[in-house]
C-alpha positions in Angstrom: 0.0 0.0 0.0 1.4 3.4 -1.0 0.7 7.0 -0.3 2.3 9.6 -2.6 4.5 7.0 -4.0 5.8 5.8 -0.6 5.1 2.3 0.6 3.5 2.7 4.1 2.4 -0.9 4.7 2.8 -4.3 3.2 1.8 -7.8 4.2 2.4 -11.2 2.7 -0.2 -13.9 3.5 -3.0 -12.6 5.7 -6.2 -10.5 5.7 -6.7 -7.3 3.8 -9.6 -5.6 5.6 -11.4 -2.6 4.2 -12.8 -0.8 7.3 -15.8 1.5 7.2 -17.0 3.4 10.3 -20.6 4.3 10.1 -22.7 6.9 12.1 -23.6 5.3 15.4 -20.6 3.0 15.6 -18.7 3.1 18.9 -15.8 1.5 20.7 -17.6 -1.7 21.6 -18.2 -2.4 17.9 -14.6 -1.7 17.1 -13.5 -4.1 19.9 -15.9 -6.8 18.6 -14.6 -6.4 15.1 -11.0 -6.7 16.2 -11.9 -9.9 18.0 -13.8 -11.3 15.1 -11.1 -10.5 12.6 -8.5 -12.3 14.7 -10.6 -15.3 15.5 -12.5 -15.8 12.2 -11.6 -19.2 10.7 -10.9 -18.4 7.1 -7.5 -20.1 6.5 -7.2 -23.7 5.3 -6.0 -26.5 7.6 -4.2 -29.6 6.5 -7.4 -30.9 5.0 -8.1 -27.7 3.1 -11.1 -26.7 5.3 -11.5 -23.2 6.5 -10.6 -23.9 10.2 -7.6 -21.7 11.0 -7.5 -18.1 12.1 -5.1 -15.5 10.8 -3.1 -16.0 14.0 -3.0 -19.8 13.7 -1.9 -19.5 10.1 0.8 -17.0 11.0 -0.6 -14.4 8.6 -0.7 -10.7 8.9 -3.6 -8.2 9.1 -3.8 -5.0 7.1 -6.6 -2.6 8.0 -7.5 0.0 5.3 -9.8 2.8 6.2 -12.5 3.0 3.5 -15.5 5.3 4.2 -16.9 4.7 0.7 -18.2 1.3 1.8 -21.0 3.2 3.5 -22.3 4.4 0.2 -25.9 4.2 -0.5 -26.2 3.3 -4.2 -29.8 2.3 -4.4 -30.9 5.2 -6.6 -29.5 7.9 -8.8 -26.1 8.0 -10.4 -24.1 9.4 -7.5 -23.5 7.5 -4.3 -24.7 9.0 -1.1 -22.2 8.9 1.7 -24.5 10.0 4.5 -24.2 6.7 6.5 -20.4 7.2 6.9 -19.2 8.6 10.3 -17.8 12.1 10.2 -14.1 12.0 9.5 -13.0 12.9 13.0 -15.1 10.2 14.6 -14.2 7.7 11.9 -10.5 8.2 12.6 -10.9 7.8 16.3 -12.7 4.5 15.9 -10.3 3.3 13.2 -7.4 4.0 15.5 -9.2 2.2 18.3 -9.7 -0.8 16.1 -6.1 -0.9 15.2 -5.0 -0.5 18.8 -7.2 -3.4 19.8 -5.9 -5.6 17.0 -2.3 -4.8 17.7 -2.8 -5.4 21.4 -3.8 -9.0 20.7 -1.6 -9.6 17.6 1.5 -7.5 16.8 1.3 -8.5 13.1 -1.5 -5.9 12.5 -0.7 -3.0 10.1 -2.7 -0.2 8.7 -3.2 2.3 5.9 -3.3 6.0 6.6 -6.7 7.5 7.5 -7.8 10.2 5.1 -4.9 9.6 2.7 -5.3 8.8 -1.0 -3.9 5.3 -1.0 -3.0 2.9 -3.7 -3.8 -0.6 -2.5 -2.6 -3.7 -4.4 -4.1 -7.1 -3.8 -3.3 -10.6 -4.9 -6.4 -12.6 -3.9 -5.2 -16.1 -3.2 -8.3 -18.1 -3.9 -11.9 -17.2 -4.2 -12.3 -16.2 -0.5 -13.8 -12.8 0.2 -16.2 -12.0 3.1 -18.3 -9.1 4.2 -18.0 -9.0 8.0 -20.3 -6.6 9.7 -20.5 -5.8 13.5 -23.6 -4.1 14.8 -24.3 -2.6 18.2 -25.2 -5.3 20.7 -23.9 -8.2 18.5 
């Protein structure tokens, strides 16, 4: 991942996570998301079944702030971004998520909040998930 031509983060095998903070999100949701990301069993075991976590697989975690995931695209020709948290709140919660992840697993890295980032991805297999955490979940 690069910002202004400078590589700011890089991982090998692991999870690339695009993170969107929406209005109403809070610290408990960020904490729950960190827990789920680190314990979600999406890596193959010896039998090829998705039974291992990123930590068990020795992978890395790369969190990328991506407010445009909150876009409402149901009508018109321009996305509405009204569901996204205001930037100052989004940054606080993104930083909280990163701190929670790093506190449990030091191989967690991050993009730069608010920056124009160039993200490259090699998707090793057809495995992509939408993981959502809601208040009280």
